[in-house]
C-alpha positions as CSV (number, residue, x, y, z in Angstrom):
1,M,0.4,-11.9,-30.7
2,T,2.4,-9.7,-29.4
3,K,1.3,-9.7,-26.1
4,S,2.0,-13.6,-26.2
5,K,5.6,-13.0,-27.3
6,T,6.3,-10.2,-24.3
7,S,5.0,-12.9,-22.0
8,V,7.5,-15.5,-23.3
9,S,10.3,-13.3,-23.3
10,K,9.8,-12.2,-19.4
11,I,9.1,-15.8,-18.4
12,F,12.0,-17.7,-20.7
13,V,14.6,-15.2,-20.9
14,W,15.6,-15.3,-17.4
15,I,15.1,-19.2,-17.0
16,L,17.5,-20.1,-20.0
17,L,20.0,-17.2,-18.7
18,G,19.9,-18.8,-15.3
19,F,20.6,-22.5,-17.1
20,L,23.7,-21.2,-18.3
21,F,25.1,-21.5,-15.3
22,V,23.6,-24.5,-14.2
23,G,27.1,-26.6,-14.1
24,L,28.0,-24.0,-11.3
25,V,25.2,-24.8,-8.9
26,G,26.1,-28.4,-8.7
27,F,22.6,-30.3,-8.6
28,G,21.4,-32.6,-11.2
29,T,18.8,-35.4,-11.3
30,G,21.2,-38.7,-10.8
31,N,19.4,-40.1,-8.6
32,L,16.3,-40.4,-10.7
33,S,15.6,-43.6,-12.2
34,G,15.2,-43.7,-15.8
35,N,11.9,-44.8,-15.5
36,V,10.1,-42.0,-13.5
37,K,9.2,-39.0,-16.2
38,T,6.5,-37.2,-14.5
39,I,5.7,-36.1,-11.2
40,G,1.8,-36.4,-11.5
41,K,-0.8,-34.7,-14.0
42,I,-3.9,-32.5,-14.0
43,G,-6.4,-33.7,-16.3
44,D,-5.1,-34.9,-19.3
45,T,-1.4,-32.6,-18.7
46,E,1.3,-34.2,-17.5
47,I,4.0,-32.4,-14.9
48,T,7.4,-34.0,-16.0
49,V,10.2,-34.3,-13.7
50,N,12.4,-32.3,-15.9
51,Q,9.8,-29.6,-15.6
52,Y,9.8,-29.5,-11.7
53,V,13.7,-29.7,-11.9
54,R,14.4,-26.9,-13.8
55,A,12.0,-25.0,-11.5
56,L,13.5,-26.1,-8.3
57,Q,16.9,-24.8,-9.7
58,S,15.7,-21.4,-11.1
59,E,14.3,-20.7,-7.6
60,L,17.6,-21.9,-6.0
61,R,19.8,-19.8,-7.9
62,N,17.3,-16.7,-7.3
63,S,17.1,-17.4,-3.9
64,S,20.5,-17.6,-3.5
65,Q,21.3,-14.4,-5.1
66,Q,18.8,-12.6,-3.0
67,F,20.2,-14.3,0.4
68,G,23.8,-13.5,-0.5
69,Q,24.8,-17.1,0.4
70,Q,24.0,-20.5,-1.6
71,L,21.1,-22.2,-0.4
72,T,19.9,-25.8,-0.2
73,L,16.7,-27.6,-1.2
74,Q,16.0,-28.0,2.8
75,Q,16.5,-24.2,3.3
76,L,13.8,-23.6,0.3
77,Q,11.4,-26.3,2.1
78,A,12.0,-24.6,5.3
79,F,11.3,-21.1,4.0
80,G,7.9,-23.0,2.2
81,I,9.8,-21.8,-1.0
82,Q,9.6,-25.2,-2.3
83,Q,5.4,-25.3,-2.2
84,R,5.2,-22.3,-3.8
85,V,7.4,-23.4,-6.7
86,L,5.5,-26.3,-6.8
87,A,2.0,-24.5,-6.6
88,R,3.2,-22.0,-9.7
89,L,3.9,-24.9,-12.1
90,V,0.4,-26.6,-11.2
91,T,-1.0,-23.8,-11.9
92,D,0.8,-23.5,-15.2
93,K,-0.3,-26.9,-15.9
94,L,-3.7,-26.4,-14.7
95,L,-4.0,-23.2,-17.7
96,E,-2.2,-25.8,-20.3
97,N,-5.1,-28.6,-19.9
98,E,-7.7,-26.0,-20.4
99,A,-5.9,-24.2,-23.1
100,S,-6.1,-28.1,-24.8
101,K,-9.6,-28.8,-23.9
102,L,-10.2,-25.4,-25.6
103,S,-8.2,-26.3,-28.5
104,L,-5.8,-23.0,-28.1
105,S,-2.5,-23.6,-29.3
106,V,0.0,-21.6,-31.8
107,D,1.5,-23.1,-35.2
108,D,5.1,-23.3,-35.9
109,Q,5.4,-20.2,-37.1
110,T,4.4,-18.0,-34.1
111,V,6.7,-20.5,-32.0
112,R,9.7,-19.8,-34.4
113,N,9.2,-15.8,-34.3
114,N,9.2,-16.3,-30.6
115,I,12.2,-18.1,-29.8
116,V,14.1,-15.6,-32.8
117,A,12.9,-12.5,-31.1
118,L,14.3,-13.7,-27.5
119,N,17.7,-11.6,-26.5
120,A,19.1,-14.7,-25.2
121,F,19.9,-16.2,-28.8
122,K,21.0,-13.1,-30.5
123,G,24.3,-12.7,-31.5
124,P,26.9,-9.7,-31.6
125,D,24.8,-8.2,-34.4
126,G,21.8,-8.5,-32.5
127,S,19.8,-11.3,-34.9
128,F,19.2,-14.7,-33.9
129,N,22.0,-17.0,-33.4
130,Q,21.8,-20.6,-34.0
131,D,24.8,-21.6,-32.2
132,A,23.9,-19.2,-29.0
133,Y,20.1,-20.8,-29.2
134,N,21.9,-24.8,-28.9
135,Y,24.5,-23.8,-26.5
136,A,21.6,-22.3,-24.0
137,L,19.2,-25.4,-24.6
138,E,21.9,-27.7,-24.1
139,N,23.2,-26.3,-20.8
140,A,19.9,-26.4,-19.7
141,G,19.1,-29.7,-20.7
142,Y,16.7,-29.0,-23.3
143,T,15.8,-30.6,-26.7
144,S,14.8,-28.5,-29.3
145,A,11.7,-30.4,-29.8
146,E,11.4,-30.3,-25.9
147,F,11.9,-26.1,-25.7
148,E,9.7,-25.6,-28.8
149,E,6.8,-27.3,-27.2
150,E,7.2,-25.0,-24.0
151,I,7.1,-22.1,-26.0
152,R,4.2,-23.4,-27.3
153,A,2.4,-24.4,-24.2
154,E,3.6,-21.2,-22.5
155,T,1.8,-19.0,-25.5
156,S,-1.2,-20.8,-25.4
157,R,-1.6,-20.5,-21.4
158,N,-0.7,-16.4,-22.5
159,I,-3.9,-16.6,-25.0
160,L,-6.0,-17.9,-22.4
161,S,-5.3,-15.8,-19.8
162,Q,-5.5,-12.9,-22.1
163,S,-8.8,-14.0,-22.9
164,I,-10.4,-14.9,-19.8
165,L,-9.0,-11.0,-18.7
166,S,-9.8,-9.2,-21.7
167,G,-13.8,-8.7,-20.8
168,I,-13.3,-6.9,-18.0
169,V,-14.5,-3.2,-18.9
170,I,-14.2,-1.0,-16.4
171,N,-16.6,1.5,-15.6
172,S,-15.0,4.9,-15.8
173,L,-18.1,6.6,-13.8
174,Q,-17.4,4.3,-10.7
175,A,-13.9,5.3,-11.0
176,Q,-15.1,9.2,-11.4
177,M,-17.6,8.9,-8.1
178,L,-15.0,7.6,-5.7
179,A,-12.5,10.4,-6.7
180,S,-15.2,12.6,-6.1
181,F,-15.7,11.7,-2.9
182,L,-12.3,11.4,-1.7
183,L,-11.1,15.0,-3.2
184,E,-14.4,17.0,-1.9
185,E,-13.3,19.3,0.6
186,R,-14.7,21.3,3.7
187,S,-14.0,24.6,5.2
188,F,-14.9,24.8,8.8
189,N,-14.0,26.2,11.9
190,I,-13.3,24.8,15.2
191,Q,-13.7,26.7,19.0
192,T,-11.8,24.4,21.8
193,F,-13.0,24.7,25.3
194,T,-11.1,23.5,28.5
195,L,-11.1,24.3,32.0
196,D,-8.3,27.2,31.1
197,N,-11.1,29.3,29.3
198,V,-14.4,27.9,31.0
199,N,-14.9,28.3,34.5
200,I,-15.9,25.3,36.0
201,S,-15.7,24.4,40.0
202,T,-15.0,20.9,40.7
203,K,-17.1,19.0,43.7
204,N,-16.6,16.1,45.8
205,P,-18.8,13.2,45.0
206,S,-21.0,11.5,47.6
207,I,-21.1,7.9,48.3
208,A,-24.3,7.4,46.2
209,D,-22.6,9.2,43.4
210,L,-19.7,6.9,43.3
211,K,-21.2,4.1,43.8
212,T,-23.6,4.9,41.0
213,F,-20.5,5.6,38.7
214,L,-19.3,2.3,39.5
215,E,-22.1,0.0,38.7
216,D,-22.0,2.4,35.6
217,N,-18.3,1.4,34.7
218,I,-18.8,-2.7,36.0
219,D,-15.9,-3.9,32.6
220,T,-13.6,-1.1,33.7
221,Y,-13.4,-2.0,37.7
222,T,-14.3,-5.5,37.9
223,V,-10.8,-7.8,39.1
224,P,-10.7,-10.6,36.6
225,K,-10.8,-14.1,37.8
226,G,-7.4,-15.6,38.7
227,K,-5.6,-17.8,41.0
228,K,-3.9,-17.3,44.7
229,I,-0.3,-18.5,43.9
230,T,2.9,-19.4,46.1
231,Y,5.9,-19.8,44.4
232,A,9.8,-20.7,44.9
233,A,12.4,-19.0,43.0
234,L,16.2,-19.3,42.6
235,Q,17.5,-17.0,40.4
236,P,20.8,-16.1,39.1
237,K,20.8,-12.5,40.6
238,M,20.5,-14.0,44.0
239,L,24.1,-15.9,43.5
240,L,26.1,-12.9,42.1
241,D,27.7,-12.3,45.2
242,S,28.9,-15.8,46.0
243,V,30.7,-15.8,42.8
244,E,34.5,-14.7,43.1
245,T,36.2,-13.2,40.3
246,N,39.6,-11.5,39.5
247,E,41.6,-9.6,37.1
248,T,43.3,-12.9,35.2
249,I,39.7,-14.3,34.6
250,L,38.5,-11.3,33.1
251,R,41.5,-10.2,31.1
252,S,41.1,-13.9,29.7
253,I,37.6,-13.4,28.7
254,Y,38.3,-10.0,27.2
255,E,41.0,-11.8,24.9
256,E,38.8,-15.0,24.0
257,N,36.5,-12.0,22.9
258,K,39.0,-9.6,21.4
259,Q,37.1,-9.7,17.7
260,E,34.2,-8.5,19.3
261,Y,35.3,-5.5,20.9
262,N,37.6,-4.6,17.8
263,Q,35.7,-4.7,14.6
264,S,37.4,-4.4,11.6
265,E,35.6,-1.8,8.9
266,Q,32.6,-3.4,7.4
267,R,31.2,-2.7,4.0
268,T,27.4,-3.3,3.4
269,L,27.2,-3.9,-0.6
270,D,24.9,-4.4,-3.4
271,R,25.8,-6.6,-6.5
272,L,24.5,-7.0,-9.6
273,S,25.4,-10.0,-11.8
274,F,26.1,-10.0,-15.8
275,L,26.5,-12.8,-18.1
276,T,29.7,-10.9,-20.0
277,V,32.6,-8.5,-18.9
278,D,31.2,-6.6,-22.0
279,E,27.7,-6.4,-20.6
280,A,29.1,-5.1,-17.3
281,N,31.5,-2.8,-18.6
282,S,28.7,-1.1,-21.2
283,A,26.8,-0.8,-17.9
284,I,29.5,1.0,-16.1
285,S,30.2,3.5,-19.2
286,D,26.2,4.2,-19.4
287,M,26.8,5.1,-15.3
288,N,29.6,7.3,-15.8
289,S,28.0,8.8,-18.9
290,N,25.0,9.5,-16.9
291,I,22.9,7.7,-19.2
292,T,21.7,5.4,-16.0
293,D,22.7,4.7,-12.8
294,F,22.5,1.9,-10.4
295,D,19.3,2.5,-9.0
296,K,17.7,2.4,-12.6
297,L,19.8,-0.7,-13.5
298,I,18.1,-2.4,-11.0
299,L,14.4,-1.5,-11.6
300,D,15.5,-2.1,-15.5
301,R,15.7,-5.9,-14.2
302,N,12.2,-5.6,-12.2
303,L,14.2,-6.6,-9.3
304,T,14.3,-4.5,-5.7
305,N,17.0,-3.5,-3.2
306,K,16.4,-5.9,-1.2
307,D,17.2,-8.3,-3.8
308,V,20.6,-7.2,-4.7
309,L,21.5,-6.6,-1.6
310,Y,25.0,-8.9,-1.5
311,G,25.8,-8.2,2.6
312,T,27.9,-7.2,5.0
313,F,31.8,-8.2,5.2
314,T,35.2,-7.1,6.2
315,K,38.3,-6.7,3.8
316,E,38.9,-10.7,4.8
317,Q,35.4,-12.0,4.5
318,L,35.2,-10.3,0.8
319,L,36.8,-13.1,-1.6
320,D,36.0,-11.0,-4.4
321,G,37.3,-7.2,-5.4
322,N,38.1,-6.7,-1.8
323,E,40.9,-3.8,-2.4
324,L,38.1,-1.7,-4.9
325,V,35.5,-2.1,-2.6
326,F,37.1,-1.1,0.3
327,A,38.8,1.6,-1.8
328,A,35.1,3.1,-2.6
329,K,33.4,5.5,-0.7
330,A,29.7,5.2,0.1
331,N,26.9,4.9,-3.0
332,E,30.2,4.6,-4.9
333,Y,30.1,1.0,-7.5
334,V,33.3,-0.7,-8.5
335,G,33.9,-3.4,-11.0
336,P,33.4,-5.4,-13.4
337,I,34.6,-8.0,-11.0
338,E,35.2,-11.7,-11.7
339,T,33.6,-13.9,-9.4
340,D,32.4,-17.4,-9.8
341,L,29.0,-16.4,-11.2
342,G,30.7,-14.7,-13.5
343,P,31.3,-10.9,-13.8
344,V,29.6,-8.6,-11.4
345,I,29.7,-4.9,-10.2
346,F,29.3,-3.8,-6.6
347,R,27.8,-0.8,-5.2
348,V,29.1,0.3,-1.5
349,R,25.7,0.8,0.4
350,E,27.2,1.5,3.8
351,I,30.4,1.9,5.6
352,I,30.6,0.6,9.2
353,S,33.6,2.3,10.6
354,A,36.0,0.4,12.7
355,T,35.6,0.0,16.5
356,S,38.2,-0.5,19.1
357,T,37.0,-1.1,22.9
358,S,39.7,-1.3,25.4
359,Y,39.6,-3.8,28.4
360,E,39.2,-1.1,31.2
361,E,36.2,0.3,29.0
362,V,34.7,-3.1,29.5
363,K,36.0,-4.8,32.6
364,S,32.6,-4.0,34.5
365,T,30.4,-5.4,31.8
366,L,32.9,-8.4,31.9
367,E,32.4,-8.7,35.7
368,K,28.7,-8.3,35.6
369,D,28.4,-11.1,32.7
370,Y,30.6,-13.6,34.2
371,K,29.3,-13.5,37.8
372,L,26.1,-14.0,35.8
373,S,27.0,-16.9,34.0
374,E,28.7,-18.6,36.8
375,S,25.4,-18.3,38.7
376,I,23.3,-19.7,36.4
377,K,25.8,-22.8,36.3
378,L,25.6,-23.1,39.8
379,I,21.6,-23.0,39.6
380,D,22.1,-25.5,36.6
381,A,23.7,-28.1,39.4
382,K,21.2,-27.5,41.9
383,I,18.2,-28.9,39.6
384,E,18.7,-32.5,40.2
385,E,18.9,-31.8,44.1
386,A,15.5,-29.8,44.4
387,Q,13.9,-32.4,42.0
388,N,14.6,-35.1,44.4
389,L,14.0,-33.1,47.0
390,L,10.1,-32.4,46.1
391,A,9.7,-36.2,44.7
392,A,10.8,-37.0,48.6
393,G,7.8,-34.9,49.6
394,G,9.5,-31.8,50.5
395,T,7.7,-28.7,50.2
396,L,8.4,-24.9,49.0
397,D,9.5,-24.2,52.5
398,D,11.9,-26.9,52.3
399,L,13.4,-25.2,49.1
400,K,13.6,-22.4,50.8
401,T,15.5,-23.4,53.8
402,E,17.4,-26.2,52.4
403,M,18.4,-24.9,48.9
404,G,18.2,-20.8,49.6
405,F,14.8,-20.7,47.3
406,E,12.8,-17.3,48.0
407,I,8.9,-17.5,48.3
408,E,6.5,-15.3,46.9
409,K,2.8,-14.9,47.3
410,I,1.4,-13.2,44.2
411,L,-2.9,-13.1,42.6
412,F,-2.3,-14.2,38.9
413,N,-4.6,-12.7,36.7
414,A,-5.0,-10.8,33.1
415,E,-4.3,-7.7,34.8
416,E,-1.5,-8.2,37.4
417,N,2.0,-7.1,36.2
418,I,4.3,-8.7,38.2
419,P,8.0,-8.9,37.0
420,I,8.1,-13.1,37.6
421,L,4.9,-12.9,35.4
422,E,7.0,-11.4,32.6
423,N,9.3,-14.8,32.2
424,K,7.4,-17.0,29.5
425,N,8.4,-20.1,31.3
426,F,6.5,-19.1,34.8
427,Y,3.8,-17.4,33.1
428,E,2.8,-21.2,30.8
429,T,3.1,-22.6,33.9
430,A,1.1,-20.6,36.2
431,Q,-1.5,-20.6,33.3
432,K,-2.0,-24.2,33.4
433,A,-1.5,-24.7,37.1
434,K,-4.7,-26.2,39.1
435,V,-5.3,-26.5,42.8
436,N,-3.9,-29.3,44.2
437,D,-1.6,-30.3,41.2
438,F,2.0,-31.2,42.9
439,P,4.5,-28.3,42.6
440,E,7.4,-29.6,39.7
441,I,10.8,-27.7,39.5
442,K,11.1,-26.1,36.2
443,E,13.4,-23.9,34.4
444,L,13.2,-19.7,34.3
445,S,13.4,-18.4,30.5
446,G,17.2,-16.7,31.3
447,G,18.5,-19.0,34.0
448,G,17.1,-20.0,37.5
449,L,14.6,-22.4,38.8
450,F,10.9,-22.3,40.2
451,A,8.4,-24.2,41.7
452,L,4.8,-22.8,42.0
453,R,1.5,-24.1,44.2
454,V,-2.0,-22.6,43.2
455,D,-3.8,-22.0,46.7
456,E,-6.9,-21.0,45.3
457,D,-9.1,-20.2,42.8
458,V,-10.1,-16.5,42.7
459,D,-13.9,-15.8,40.8
460,A,-14.2,-12.4,39.1
461,R,-15.3,-9.7,41.2
462,L,-16.5,-5.8,41.0
463,R,-14.3,-3.8,43.4
464,K,-15.7,-2.3,45.9
465,V,-15.9,1.8,46.4
466,D,-13.5,1.6,49.8
467,E,-10.5,0.4,48.0
468,I,-10.3,2.2,44.9
469,R,-12.3,5.6,46.0
470,T,-9.2,8.0,45.6
471,E,-9.4,6.3,41.6
472,L,-12.9,6.4,41.3
473,T,-13.1,10.2,42.8
474,N,-10.6,11.3,40.2
475,A,-12.7,9.2,37.1
476,W,-15.8,10.8,38.3
477,Q,-14.8,14.4,38.3
478,E,-13.2,14.1,34.7
479,Q,-16.5,12.8,33.6
480,Q,-18.4,15.8,35.3
481,V,-15.9,18.1,34.2
482,Q,-16.6,16.8,30.3
483,I,-20.3,17.0,30.6
484,E,-20.0,20.4,32.0
485,L,-18.0,21.5,28.9
486,D,-19.9,19.6,26.6
487,D,-22.8,21.4,28.1
488,F,-21.3,24.6,27.8
489,A,-20.3,24.2,24.2
490,K,-24.0,23.0,23.4
491,D,-25.1,26.3,24.8
492,L,-23.0,28.8,22.9
493,L,-23.9,26.6,19.4
494,S,-27.6,26.9,20.2
495,K,-27.3,30.3,20.5
496,N,-25.0,30.9,17.2
497,Q,-22.2,31.8,19.5
498,Y,-18.6,32.2,19.6
499,K,-16.0,32.8,22.6
500,G,-12.4,32.7,22.5
501,E,-10.1,31.9,19.7
502,I,-10.9,30.3,16.4
503,L,-9.3,27.8,14.4
504,N,-10.1,28.5,10.5
505,F,-9.3,25.3,8.1
506,N,-9.9,26.0,4.7
507,K,-10.7,23.1,1.6
508,Q,-9.6,20.1,3.8
509,T,-10.4,16.4,2.5
510,R,-11.7,13.4,4.1
511,E,-8.0,12.0,4.3
512,K,-6.7,15.3,6.3
513,I,-5.2,14.6,9.8
514,L,-5.5,17.7,11.9
515,P,-2.5,17.6,14.8
516,D,-3.8,17.5,18.0
517,L,-7.3,17.3,17.5
518,P,-9.5,14.3,17.3
519,A,-9.6,12.4,14.6
520,E,-13.8,12.5,14.8
521,I,-13.7,16.2,13.8
522,I,-13.0,15.2,9.9
523,T,-15.6,12.4,10.3
524,E,-18.4,14.7,11.6
525,V,-17.5,18.0,9.5
526,F,-18.4,15.6,6.3
527,N,-21.6,15.0,7.8
528,L,-22.7,18.5,8.0
529,S,-24.2,20.8,5.9
530,I,-23.7,24.6,5.4
531,G,-23.7,26.7,8.2
532,E,-24.6,23.7,10.7
533,G,-22.3,22.7,13.6
534,T,-21.9,19.9,16.0
535,I,-20.0,18.9,19.4
536,V,-17.2,17.1,19.3
537,S,-16.1,15.6,23.0
538,G,-12.2,15.2,23.7
539,D,-10.0,14.4,26.7
540,Q,-11.3,17.0,28.8
541,K,-12.0,19.2,26.0
542,S,-14.9,20.2,24.2
543,Y,-14.8,21.4,20.4
544,I,-17.4,23.2,18.2
545,V,-17.1,22.7,14.8
546,R,-19.0,24.8,12.5
547,L,-19.1,23.9,8.4
548,K,-18.9,27.2,6.3
549,D,-18.3,25.8,3.0
550,I,-18.2,22.7,0.6
551,S,-15.8,22.7,-2.7
552,N,-17.0,19.6,-5.0
553,A,-14.0,17.8,-6.5
554,D,-12.5,19.1,-9.5
555,L,-11.7,16.4,-12.1
556,S,-10.2,18.4,-14.5
557,S,-7.2,18.9,-12.4
558,D,-3.8,16.6,-13.0
559,N,-4.2,15.2,-9.4
560,A,-8.1,14.1,-10.0
561,K,-6.9,12.5,-13.3
562,L,-4.1,10.4,-11.6
563,L,-6.4,9.7,-9.1
564,V,-9.1,8.4,-11.2
565,S,-6.4,6.5,-13.3
566,Q,-5.5,4.9,-10.1
567,I,-8.6,4.2,-8.8
568,K,-9.4,2.5,-12.6
569,N,-6.3,0.0,-12.1
570,Q,-7.1,-0.8,-8.8
571,I,-10.5,-2.0,-9.7
572,N,-9.4,-3.4,-12.6
573,N,-6.5,-5.3,-10.9
574,S,-9.2,-6.8,-8.3
575,L,-11.8,-7.7,-10.7
576,S,-8.9,-9.6,-12.6
577,A,-7.8,-11.3,-9.3
578,D,-10.9,-12.3,-8.6
579,L,-11.9,-13.5,-12.1
580,F,-8.9,-15.3,-12.5
581,E,-9.3,-17.1,-9.2
582,S,-12.8,-18.0,-10.0
583,F,-11.6,-19.2,-13.6
584,A,-9.0,-21.3,-12.0
585,T,-11.1,-22.6,-8.9
586,M,-13.5,-24.0,-11.8
587,A,-10.7,-25.5,-13.3
588,R,-9.3,-27.2,-10.5
589,V,-12.8,-28.9,-9.6
590,N,-12.7,-30.2,-13.5
591,S,-9.4,-31.4,-13.7
592,K,-8.6,-33.8,-11.0
593,L,-4.7,-33.3,-9.8
594,N,-2.9,-36.5,-9.3
595,L,0.5,-35.8,-7.5
596,N,3.1,-39.0,-7.8
597,E,4.5,-38.4,-4.1
598,Q,7.6,-40.8,-4.4
599,A,8.5,-38.7,-7.6
600,V,8.4,-35.7,-5.8
601,N,10.2,-37.5,-2.8
602,A,12.5,-38.5,-5.9
603,V,13.3,-35.2,-7.2
604,H,14.1,-33.6,-3.6
605,S,16.6,-36.7,-2.8
606,S,18.4,-35.9,-6.2
607,F,19.2,-32.5,-4.6
608,Q,21.3,-33.8,-1.8
């Protein structure tokens, strides 16, 4: 029963402590009809409105703390968090229903023991305090009977979960075999051959050589199918010279955005919240005495650095404790500071120095941005005119002569790397366009207009030798060099001869990365027997690899014992997850889930 008690504590302590602040959150169930008691049921087990409301309220508080601002239910829904809350609740009720089928339950004394053990209900002397218990339940919206049933159901679920997983027995031999495989070591040497240490003369290929090489590498030298496209475009950069500017305009823009160019000092903060000032002071005292530190306090709460990140603020933006915070240095903590959510301790994670940029420093940028902005406005004013021109039977050439568009012809396929194709709207339009489609005026991402016409579909084709002769010649010569380097290395290996520098590597595992050497070398080494060698090809390099010795894993070492333990845990976790998923799947099949969408939506409406 100890395990059950621990599980209950972990789950219900944070729920109940969170509900002490329910009045501060500002959510309720006032809009729900008094006749609506459940949002659904799985099997014979009901999912009550109150349970769903509490789960959502708890998630709202936790997510708001993580994001550093108060979230709404609509935001939770946008992030998909609300669906996960409902899924967790359904899973809990699924287990509860299965426990009920199996007649798994606990007696009143066990329920009492679990409640009494919860720290949330203990008084200053460390013993159970009835007043604290009543106060917590009242603020959480529980009756004592309802809460006790929650505890009973949770404990029963834990018993069932532990029963499912208790039958898993990890095979130590399997973990030891995997550890032996991973920790086995090889000692070997490597010789490297390149054009620098092997005398190879490169020759020019014949036309026949190039044709054969081209046919052997069809995929590399095939032009994919595409389209010949003519397009007309009017882009902001084409109108920059027509936009006039002056000192008055630029200074006005600078003054309007002065805050952007002159930033106050900012501080990125971590925040830990406490129920009482005494708890916060106790934590600070322990940190001052080096009994603990801020990071350990985070770990003790099963939080991460991301969970406690509060945000980045100027002194004016930080409403609580700004004087203390901005007097602290990086990595220092201050507090306790009273906030709307109770006492907190802040830690300064980062200090961002104030910045000041003069008008003269940004004048050229301001002028460029202003001209670009005005050019976009000029183009936007031409949209209707350009559309009307094409609608009246105008052509792309008319866009050029009458409105100043530029006309270009391109080949559009999977290989072409043309600047205009980097524009998402243009690329997607070109991709969908077909021969005989009527050109339409469309906007370019980032400003500008274009219209395009597909002149011809182009089939995939193999390039001709004459159009890529130089490219083919270089590739053919590189291939020949690699072949001769490999042949040279094979000849040395067959004669068991050494030439040039030898690199020795001792006791390397399978996971070893050899700097500046092909990754295949390690793979090949572990396929060799002692005294054997092999050739590994590189980029204009060839390597002779010879295995000298094999070192079996020492499973008695501390490193090996740790690895065996980690492997066992991984196997255990994997089997546990698979077994639990199998059970849950079977339970879902055997227990019909009925959700009342109207009741669920009514709960959501109550959070408005």
